[in-house]
C-alpha positions, 0 to 999 in steps of 0.5 A: 263714118269711115271717110278715109277707110280705103287708105290702107295697106292690106296684109302681106302688102307694104314690103319695104325692101328695095328689091335692087334689080341692079344688084342681081345683074352680078353673081359676084356682087350677090355672093359678096353681099350674102358673105357680108356682115351686114347680110340678114337671113330670114330662115324658113322650114317647110315654108314656115317662117322663123319667129321669136318668142314674142312673134317677131321675124327671126333675122340672123346672120350667115354664121347663125345658119345650120350647114344644111341651109339651101340656096339663099334667096336675095329679097332686096336691101333696106338701109344698105343691109342686104336681106335674104330668105333661106330654107334650112332643111329639106326633110325636117317638118317640126316646128322646132329645128335646132334653136329655130322655132317656125310658124305658119305664115298666116299665123305669124302675120297676125302678130307682125307689122305691115312691113314684116308681113310684106317681107314674108309674103315675097320670101314665102312665094319665092321659096315655094316657087323654087321648091316647085320648079326644079326642072324645065317645063320644055325639056325636063332638064334640071334648072338652077337659080339665077339672079339671086332667086328672081329666075331659074335657068335651064342650061339645056334649052337656054330658057329663062323661067320666071316666077308666076303670080296667079291673078284672082278677082274677088268682088263685093256685088251690091244690088241695083236697087239702092245698093242696100244689100250685098252678095255673099257666098260660101264654097262647097267643102269644110265650111259648107255647113257653117255660117261663114260667108265671103265675097265671091272670087275666082281666077282669071282666065287667059285673054280675060280682063278684070271686068270680064272675070268679075262678071263671069265668076258672079254669073257662074257662081250665083247666076247674077248679071253684073253691070258696072265693075270698079277697082277697089284694092289688091292684096298679094296672097303667097299661098302659094302665089296669087294676087287678089284683085278686089273689085266692087260691082252693081248687080243687074238682077236679083234672082240667084241660081247657084252652081251647086257643084262649087257653091254651098250657098249664095245669098243677099245680106242687108247692111244691118246683117253685114254690120253685125256679122263684122261685129261678131254678134250675128249668129247667122253670118260670119265674115273673113277676118282683117287679114283678108281683102274680102274683110275690107271689101265687105267693111267698106261697103257696110259703112259706106 
């Protein structure tokens, strides 16, 4: 039914920009690009992105930006036009600043093309990283932006600090008896009393492979052993900067023993239950929407 279903691009992937590493080697080149008439700027305010009335990204020129715009970040080039992201305010938190209207990036992504959402992913993650890292973690001295925003540099200890991406495994586990059920859970917190279930997930530990992380997280959250693990797809998730590594796995047993400090519930769901959950007609099961990789992991299994 969904023979070619895995040939898709997740929301926040599909960035069409050439990140143009060769241009980042020269500050003079970057300054010239930033001042050129071809340069396009994507304004942000408090990590919300500027959008038009129709929900598209609001690209503007350097002359359109307010004077308080802060250190543009070079994103790359498209058809020779340099593209930058810029935070226009340190203080204002309103969704409306001057002539600009700002939208939460998750909400904006629901109306953007794959390409535009991919650009937002890169821009938001970079701007957030610079905001969080004004000082050197080694000597505590102030750092400055370099290579168009690709690094921060500490003059005191001559360190280059690079943006980090935190890897997260997210896995759809099917039972060992023919794979007719899958394992879904819901975390403690605001959704604990709801009917919202998703694929299990967790951060990779240091010195841990993807397969090891899948098995560890499933056992910690559900008490289920996992045998074979296969890669499915990945999704950049810029909140603040994670890489969701989607996997499929086969359970070795059936008896669930949840970690109640982390999980509100973990349960097996049949293919029919999941299909109606995806369709929005199951009163006992609601699953993540199409923006999330979890949705596609679940849907791929449900219609396989």
